[in-house]
VOKOL-941845 format. One line per field, with one value per residue (C-alpha): residue in one letter; residue number from 0; x, y, z. Coordinates in nm, 2 decimals. Example, Ala and Ser with C-alpha at 12.3 -4.5 7.8 and 13.67 -1.06 7.14 Angstrom:
BEGIN
residu: [A,S]
num: [0,1]
east: [1.23,1.37]
north: [-0.45,-0.11]
up: [0.78,0.71]
//
This chain:
BEGIN
residu: [M,K,I,L,I,V,E,D,E,Q,I,S,A,K,V,L,A,R,A,V,V,A,L,G,H,E,S,I,V,A,S,D,G,L,E,A,L,E,V,F,A,K,Q,Q,P,D,A,I,I,T,D,W,M,M,P,N,M,D,G,P,E,L,C,R,R,V,R,A,A,G,A,S,R,Y,T,Y,I,I,I,L,T,A,R,G,A,R,S,D,K,H,E,A,I,S,A,G,A,D,D,F,L,S,K,P,L,D,K,E,E,L,Q,S,R,L,K,V,A,E,R,I,L,E,M,Q,V,N,L,E,E,K,N,A,A,L,E,R,Q,Q,A,L,L,T,E,K,N,R,L,L,E,R,S,Q,R,N,A,E,V,A,G,S,R,F,S,Q,L,F,Q,N,L,P,V,P,C,F,T,F,D,S,N,L,I,V,F,E,I,N,E,K,L,C,S,S,F,K,K,P,I,A,D,L,I,Q,R,E,I,T,D,L,F,G,K,E,L,V,T,E,E,R,V,K,E,L,K,N,V,L,Q,G,T,P,F,L,E,Q,D,W,N,D,G,E,R,Y,Y,L,V,S,A,Y,P,L,F,G,H,D,R,V,V,T,G,G,I,A,T,A,Y,D,V,T,E,L,R,K,M,Q,A,E,L,R,G,A,N,E,A,L,A,A,M,A,V,T,D,G,L,T,Q,I,P,N,H,R,A,F,Q,D,R,L,S,T,L,I,G,E,A,M,R,G,R,S,F,A,L,A,M,L,D,V,D,H,F,K,Q,F,N,D,S,F,G,H,Q,A,G,D,E,V,L,M,S,V,A,R,T,L,K,E,N,T,R,R,V,D,F,A,A,R,Y,G,G,E,E,F,A,V,I,F,L,D,V,D,A,A,R,A,A,R,L,A,E,K,L,R,R,K,I,S,E,I,E,N,P,Y,R,P,I,T,A,S,F,G,V,A,M,Y,G,P,T,T,A,T,E,Q,S,L,I,K,A,A,D,D,A,L,Y,R,A,K,D,A,G,R,N,R,V,E,F,A,G,D,D,P,A,A,S,A,A]
num: [0,1,2,3,4,5,6,7,8,9,10,11,12,13,14,15,16,17,18,19,20,21,22,23,24,25,26,27,28,29,30,31,32,33,34,35,36,37,38,39,40,41,42,43,44,45,46,47,48,49,50,51,52,53,54,55,56,57,58,59,60,61,62,63,64,65,66,67,68,69,70,71,72,73,74,75,76,77,78,79,80,81,82,83,84,85,86,87,88,89,90,91,92,93,94,95,96,97,98,99,100,101,102,103,104,105,106,107,108,109,110,111,112,113,114,115,116,117,118,119,120,121,122,123,124,125,126,127,128,129,130,131,132,133,134,135,136,137,138,139,140,141,142,143,144,145,146,147,148,149,150,151,152,153,154,155,156,157,158,159,160,161,162,163,164,165,166,167,168,169,170,171,172,173,174,175,176,177,178,179,180,181,182,183,184,185,186,187,188,189,190,191,192,193,194,195,196,197,198,199,200,201,202,203,204,205,206,207,208,209,210,211,212,213,214,215,216,217,218,219,220,221,222,223,224,225,226,227,228,229,230,231,232,233,234,235,236,237,238,239,240,241,242,243,244,245,246,247,248,249,250,251,252,253,254,255,256,257,258,259,260,261,262,263,264,265,266,267,268,269,270,271,272,273,274,275,276,277,278,279,280,281,282,283,284,285,286,287,288,289,290,291,292,293,294,295,296,297,298,299,300,301,302,303,304,305,306,307,308,309,310,311,312,313,314,315,316,317,318,319,320,321,322,323,324,325,326,327,328,329,330,331,332,333,334,335,336,337,338,339,340,341,342,343,344,345,346,347,348,349,350,351,352,353,354,355,356,357,358,359,360,361,362,363,364,365,366,367,368,369,370,371,372,373,374,375,376,377,378,379,380,381,382,383,384,385,386,387,388,389,390,391,392,393,394,395,396,397,398,399,400,401,402,403,404,405,406,407,408,409,410,411,412,413,414,415,416,417,418,419,420,421,422,423,424,425,426,427,428,429,430,431,432,433,434,435,436,437,438,439,440,441,442,443,444,445,446,447,448,449,450,451,452]
east: [-4.74,-5.06,-5.26,-5.58,-5.78,-6.04,-6.26,-6.70,-6.75,-6.80,-6.73,-6.41,-6.28,-6.33,-6.16,-5.86,-5.84,-5.83,-5.55,-5.33,-5.35,-5.27,-4.98,-4.91,-5.00,-5.27,-5.52,-5.78,-6.10,-6.25,-6.59,-6.50,-6.23,-6.38,-6.40,-6.06,-5.92,-6.05,-5.90,-5.56,-5.53,-5.63,-5.40,-5.15,-5.11,-4.80,-4.97,-5.30,-5.45,-5.77,-6.00,-5.98,-6.34,-6.58,-6.84,-6.79,-6.40,-6.18,-5.83,-5.66,-5.81,-5.77,-5.39,-5.38,-5.55,-5.31,-5.01,-5.13,-5.21,-4.80,-4.77,-4.46,-4.36,-4.46,-4.71,-4.69,-4.99,-5.14,-5.43,-5.63,-5.80,-5.90,-5.82,-5.49,-5.45,-5.15,-5.33,-5.47,-5.12,-4.98,-5.28,-5.27,-4.88,-4.90,-5.17,-4.90,-4.96,-4.67,-4.76,-5.07,-5.28,-5.46,-5.87,-5.91,-5.66,-5.39,-5.24,-4.87,-4.89,-5.02,-4.75,-4.47,-4.61,-4.62,-4.31,-4.16,-4.35,-4.16,-3.86,-3.92,-4.03,-3.76,-3.55,-3.70,-3.73,-3.38,-3.27,-3.50,-3.33,-3.00,-3.08,-3.21,-2.86,-2.67,-2.88,-2.80,-2.43,-2.44,-2.62,-2.35,-2.05,-2.26,-2.30,-1.95,-1.79,-2.01,-1.89,-1.53,-1.59,-1.71,-1.45,-1.12,-1.25,-1.28,-0.90,-0.80,-0.91,-0.80,-0.45,-0.38,-0.65,-0.61,-0.44,-0.75,-0.96,-0.84,-0.87,-1.21,-1.31,-1.59,-1.43,-1.08,-0.80,-0.44,-0.22,0.09,0.43,0.59,0.75,0.45,0.54,0.21,0.21,-0.07,-0.39,-0.69,-0.86,-1.13,-0.85,-0.63,-0.92,-0.91,-0.58,-0.58,-0.27,-0.19,-0.09,0.27,0.30,0.12,0.30,0.61,0.57,0.60,0.18,0.28,0.42,0.14,-0.14,0.08,0.19,-0.06,-0.31,-0.09,0.02,0.25,-0.05,-0.20,0.17,0.15,-0.21,-0.13,0.20,-0.01,-0.23,0.11,0.11,-0.23,-0.46,-0.73,-0.88,-1.20,-1.34,-1.06,-1.10,-0.77,-0.84,-0.62,-0.91,-0.91,-0.95,-1.09,-1.07,-1.25,-0.96,-0.99,-0.72,-0.67,-0.36,-0.30,-0.18,0.06,0.04,0.18,-0.07,0.24,0.09,0.28,0.11,-0.19,-0.50,-0.67,-0.97,-0.97,-1.30,-1.26,-1.57,-1.45,-1.76,-1.96,-1.80,-1.89,-2.21,-2.23,-2.08,-2.34,-2.60,-2.51,-2.50,-2.86,-2.94,-2.83,-2.97,-3.28,-3.27,-3.16,-3.48,-3.72,-3.60,-3.54,-3.77,-3.77,-3.80,-3.58,-3.35,-3.35,-3.51,-3.86,-4.15,-4.10,-3.70,-3.83,-4.05,-3.77,-3.52,-3.76,-3.85,-3.49,-3.38,-3.72,-3.53,-3.24,-3.40,-3.53,-3.20,-3.09,-3.02,-3.18,-3.33,-3.61,-3.86,-3.90,-4.18,-4.17,-4.46,-4.39,-4.57,-4.87,-4.74,-5.05,-4.99,-4.64,-4.84,-5.17,-4.98,-4.67,-4.78,-4.65,-4.24,-4.24,-4.36,-4.16,-3.85,-3.95,-3.96,-3.64,-3.48,-3.58,-3.49,-3.14,-3.14,-3.22,-2.94,-2.68,-2.74,-2.84,-2.56,-2.38,-2.59,-2.94,-3.17,-3.39,-3.68,-3.95,-4.26,-4.53,-4.63,-4.51,-4.40,-4.05,-3.94,-3.58,-3.47,-3.20,-2.99,-2.85,-3.01,-3.19,-3.45,-3.28,-3.03,-3.30,-3.52,-3.21,-3.14,-3.48,-3.44,-3.13,-3.33,-3.61,-3.39,-3.18,-3.54,-3.63,-3.33,-3.35,-3.35,-3.61,-3.80,-4.12,-4.18,-4.05,-4.02,-4.10,-4.17,-4.33,-4.17,-4.32,-4.03,-4.09,-3.87,-3.87,-3.99,-4.22,-4.54,-4.40,-4.23,-4.40,-4.34,-4.72,-4.72,-4.40,-4.54,-4.87,-4.68,-4.46,-4.74,-4.95,-4.72,-4.63,-5.00,-4.95,-4.67,-4.91,-5.17,-4.93,-4.87,-4.64,-4.27,-4.17,-4.07,-4.33,-4.20,-4.42,-4.54,-4.52,-4.14,-4.17,-3.85,-3.77,-4.02,-3.89,-4.05]
north: [-0.14,-0.32,-0.08,-0.16,0.15,0.14,0.41,0.38,0.69,0.57,0.90,0.93,0.57,0.63,0.93,0.81,0.47,0.67,0.90,0.58,0.42,0.74,0.74,0.37,0.16,-0.12,-0.01,-0.22,-0.09,-0.20,0.00,-0.09,-0.20,-0.60,-0.61,-0.47,-0.75,-1.04,-0.85,-0.79,-1.20,-1.31,-1.04,-0.93,-0.58,-0.38,-0.06,0.00,0.39,0.38,0.64,0.72,0.71,0.45,0.19,-0.12,-0.05,0.29,0.31,0.27,-0.03,-0.16,-0.09,-0.30,-0.58,-0.61,-0.56,-0.86,-1.10,-1.12,-1.14,-1.26,-0.94,-0.58,-0.35,0.00,0.19,0.55,0.67,0.97,1.19,1.57,1.46,1.69,1.70,1.56,1.30,1.17,1.13,0.98,0.72,0.63,0.57,0.36,0.13,0.11,0.36,0.45,0.83,1.02,1.21,1.50,1.58,1.69,1.44,1.64,1.42,1.59,1.51,1.17,1.10,1.18,0.97,0.63,0.72,0.72,0.39,0.25,0.33,0.16,-0.16,-0.20,-0.21,-0.46,-0.67,-0.68,-0.73,-1.00,-1.17,-1.08,-1.22,-1.57,-1.55,-1.52,-1.81,-2.05,-1.96,-2.03,-2.36,-2.46,-2.41,-2.62,-2.90,-2.89,-2.85,-3.22,-3.36,-3.30,-3.42,-3.77,-3.78,-3.74,-4.02,-4.22,-4.11,-4.20,-4.57,-4.58,-4.44,-4.64,-4.49,-4.16,-3.95,-4.07,-3.99,-3.67,-3.55,-3.64,-3.44,-3.23,-2.97,-2.74,-2.86,-2.90,-3.10,-2.97,-3.17,-3.07,-2.78,-2.61,-2.69,-2.79,-3.17,-3.20,-2.97,-3.07,-2.97,-2.77,-2.54,-2.56,-2.36,-2.08,-2.02,-2.08,-2.25,-2.61,-2.82,-2.84,-2.48,-2.47,-2.79,-2.82,-2.44,-2.30,-2.22,-1.82,-1.83,-2.03,-1.74,-1.50,-1.31,-1.07,-1.37,-1.60,-1.38,-1.50,-1.55,-1.80,-1.98,-2.02,-2.16,-2.41,-2.49,-2.60,-2.86,-3.01,-3.05,-3.20,-2.92,-2.86,-2.51,-2.45,-2.18,-1.91,-1.58,-1.56,-1.21,-0.93,-0.71,-0.82,-1.17,-1.37,-1.75,-1.97,-2.21,-2.56,-2.76,-3.09,-3.32,-3.62,-3.91,-4.21,-4.56,-4.46,-4.21,-3.91,-3.61,-3.65,-3.32,-3.18,-3.16,-2.82,-2.64,-2.35,-2.18,-1.86,-1.67,-1.31,-1.29,-1.37,-1.17,-0.88,-1.01,-0.95,-0.60,-0.51,-0.66,-0.48,-0.16,-0.21,-0.30,0.05,0.22,0.08,0.16,0.51,0.55,0.44,0.71,0.96,1.23,1.17,1.52,1.72,1.46,1.54,1.27,1.21,1.14,0.82,0.90,1.18,0.98,0.71,1.04,1.19,0.84,0.76,1.13,1.11,0.83,1.02,1.29,1.14,1.03,1.40,1.53,1.85,1.95,2.15,2.07,2.35,2.28,2.53,2.57,2.79,3.10,3.07,2.77,2.74,3.03,2.87,2.60,2.83,3.08,2.95,2.55,2.27,2.28,2.62,2.47,2.16,2.41,2.62,2.31,2.20,2.52,2.54,2.19,2.27,2.60,2.37,2.10,2.39,2.60,2.34,2.20,1.91,1.76,1.88,1.69,1.85,1.63,1.69,1.63,1.64,1.88,2.24,2.11,2.08,1.98,2.05,1.90,2.08,1.94,2.01,2.34,2.55,2.75,3.08,2.89,2.70,3.04,3.18,2.89,2.90,3.27,3.22,2.93,3.16,3.43,3.20,3.13,3.47,3.57,3.27,3.39,3.25,3.38,3.41,3.57,3.61,3.27,3.32,3.04,3.04,2.85,2.70,2.58,2.34,2.23,1.84,1.88,1.75,1.84,1.76,1.40,1.23,1.30,1.36,1.60,1.79,1.80,1.94,2.19,2.31,2.31,2.49,2.75,2.75,2.84,3.12,3.25,3.22,3.40,3.66,3.76,3.46,3.47,3.48,3.22,3.17,2.96,2.73,2.85,3.19,3.29,3.62,3.63,3.33,3.44,3.60,3.86]
up: [-1.72,-1.67,-1.40,-1.19,-1.18,-0.85,-0.89,-0.81,-1.03,-1.39,-1.59,-1.36,-1.41,-1.76,-1.78,-1.56,-1.76,-2.10,-1.98,-1.85,-2.22,-2.39,-2.19,-2.31,-2.04,-2.00,-1.80,-1.56,-1.40,-1.05,-0.92,-0.57,-0.31,-0.32,-0.67,-0.72,-0.44,-0.67,-1.00,-0.79,-0.70,-1.10,-1.30,-1.07,-1.20,-1.17,-1.03,-0.86,-0.85,-0.61,-0.49,-0.11,-0.06,-0.20,-0.12,0.09,0.14,0.08,-0.04,0.27,0.32,-0.03,0.04,0.38,0.18,-0.10,0.10,0.34,0.04,0.01,-0.36,-0.51,-0.63,-0.55,-0.66,-0.68,-0.51,-0.57,-0.41,-0.57,-0.33,-0.31,0.10,0.15,0.52,0.70,0.88,0.60,0.40,0.73,0.71,0.35,0.41,0.69,0.52,0.23,-0.05,-0.24,-0.37,-0.40,-0.71,-0.60,-0.74,-1.03,-1.18,-1.39,-1.69,-1.64,-1.28,-1.35,-1.61,-1.35,-1.09,-1.30,-1.44,-1.08,-1.02,-1.37,-1.26,-0.88,-1.05,-1.31,-1.04,-0.87,-1.16,-1.21,-0.86,-0.86,-1.18,-1.04,-0.69,-0.90,-1.13,-0.81,-0.64,-0.92,-0.91,-0.53,-0.56,-0.90,-0.62,-0.34,-0.57,-0.72,-0.33,-0.27,-0.62,-0.45,-0.17,-0.29,-0.55,-0.26,-0.08,-0.39,-0.45,-0.07,-0.14,-0.49,-0.53,-0.83,-1.04,-0.90,-1.22,-1.43,-1.13,-1.11,-1.47,-1.49,-1.21,-1.27,-1.06,-1.14,-0.94,-0.88,-0.68,-0.50,-0.33,-0.01,-0.20,-0.31,-0.70,-0.89,-0.94,-1.18,-1.32,-1.43,-1.78,-1.57,-1.41,-1.74,-1.91,-1.70,-1.78,-2.12,-2.17,-2.19,-1.92,-1.99,-1.93,-1.59,-1.41,-1.22,-1.12,-0.80,-0.67,-0.62,-0.96,-1.15,-0.97,-0.92,-0.58,-0.56,-0.52,-0.34,-0.06,0.21,0.45,0.17,0.17,0.49,0.51,0.22,0.43,0.73,0.47,0.43,0.82,0.80,0.82,0.56,0.45,0.28,0.07,0.10,-0.10,-0.31,-0.51,-0.59,-0.70,-1.05,-1.04,-0.78,-0.71,-0.41,-0.31,-0.09,0.03,0.13,0.23,0.06,0.25,0.11,0.23,0.56,0.68,0.60,0.41,0.07,-0.08,-0.14,-0.38,-0.43,-0.61,-0.73,-0.85,-1.09,-0.93,-1.08,-1.27,-0.98,-0.70,-0.99,-0.98,-0.61,-0.62,-0.89,-0.70,-0.38,-0.55,-0.66,-0.32,-0.18,-0.46,-0.40,-0.01,-0.10,-0.36,-0.08,0.15,-0.07,-0.23,-0.61,-0.71,-0.44,-0.36,0.02,0.25,0.22,0.48,0.56,0.66,0.87,1.05,1.12,1.19,1.42,1.58,1.67,1.82,2.06,2.22,2.23,2.38,2.66,2.75,2.77,2.43,2.29,2.00,1.80,1.49,1.25,0.99,0.72,0.41,0.04,0.10,-0.15,-0.33,-0.57,-0.71,-0.87,-1.01,-1.09,-1.24,-1.42,-1.43,-1.24,-1.41,-1.22,-0.88,-0.92,-0.96,-0.63,-0.44,-0.56,-0.48,-0.14,-0.08,-0.20,0.01,0.32,0.21,0.21,0.47,0.77,0.95,0.90,1.24,1.13,0.96,0.65,0.47,0.25,0.49,0.16,-0.09,-0.06,0.32,0.48,0.78,0.98,1.26,1.50,1.71,2.05,2.04,2.30,2.19,2.09,1.90,1.71,1.64,1.54,1.28,1.18,1.07,0.88,0.68,0.63,0.52,0.26,0.07,0.05,-0.13,-0.39,-0.72,-0.96,-1.31,-1.17,-0.80,-0.52,-0.30,0.09,0.39,0.70,1.01,1.30,1.55,1.86,2.16,2.23,2.61,2.90,2.69,2.31,2.43,2.12,1.75,1.72,2.00,1.87,1.51,1.62,1.82,1.54,1.32,1.50,1.50,1.15,1.11,1.35,1.12,0.78,1.01,1.11,0.72,0.66,0.57,0.92,1.18,1.51,1.80,1.98,2.33,2.51,2.45,2.23,2.21,2.02,1.74,1.46,1.21]
//
């Protein structure tokens, strides 16, 4: 990848540039946000790693400027900062950042973040290529239909030359008589069957294409054509083969319908490409709301879910929010390495997923912090559910040291009727749990019966 590094401190910029090059990427260095915007406009880097605090323009403002530029392809943005407050992370994500790197720089963490960026950007390129191919195919179909309509008009005014014109049509088509017997078939369609024309004519349409494709409903519509009612771009398929079929009536000299002419495009490969594209789009959408490490919903998905529930709660639905933090998480990284820390986070996420009810919602909030939303509960029920999760986390087996977590729980209510106030209430309760010795559940408010040690 071509990576733009934005860092006003020269030594830090050189260290980061060397690390990026050592990982096999190309680096470009800008000393502040204004210079970075100029470089971005000229060189269109794949990714940007920017410091938060810089003269003239800080990192979040640079993110906003880059997103507002409306570039033709997506640029992955990572903010490098020593700031770890939750509000800082929320500000950066709102400004358009995709990820964070903590100061001082950890090369293993840098490598992990860049691998995530590569996967997302590669998927973006693949999607763009498939979208372009699909647009070309659809444009071709539109053009061919236009040619068919023009050819049909010519055939009506030049009946004596119909056979010659029919065979020269640049679209796959066939004619049929009043008994739905194939009367003529041109070379374009013949090639899709890989048989000579003599083996394809004078056969019933259902026999030519197969009854799985030409169902009773399709037969009825073909008979309607013989009554003067055409149809356009029907999708004939049996799950394996796909044809896009249009049919028009053919008139004799007295304007009586004598048969029909139909086009039959084999669009099997196009439909497969569309299915792959839908799958890739769904995968990309899932990636946007899924935490790459823990494979549970990420901060963005949590904010969306919480916003929706606030609206439902205003109409009477009750719910509670639990914020939890892995106790002494930094010690796992410091004592056993970042791989051990990642394993702890994955274990906690798996435990939350396996021990929450189907109606509840668990997400990674950021770093070692998680959030759980308990639906349709009162305060006592919410406290018991949180206590169950605390106990399950303490029972996780791992080769390093015991894992525990501290919980803060808050109910939606008159004083917690916004996302910010509810998160703050749960956060305050979480910090009380930490101050009280950790590995416990504290409930927001003055109800001691709702808190559990």
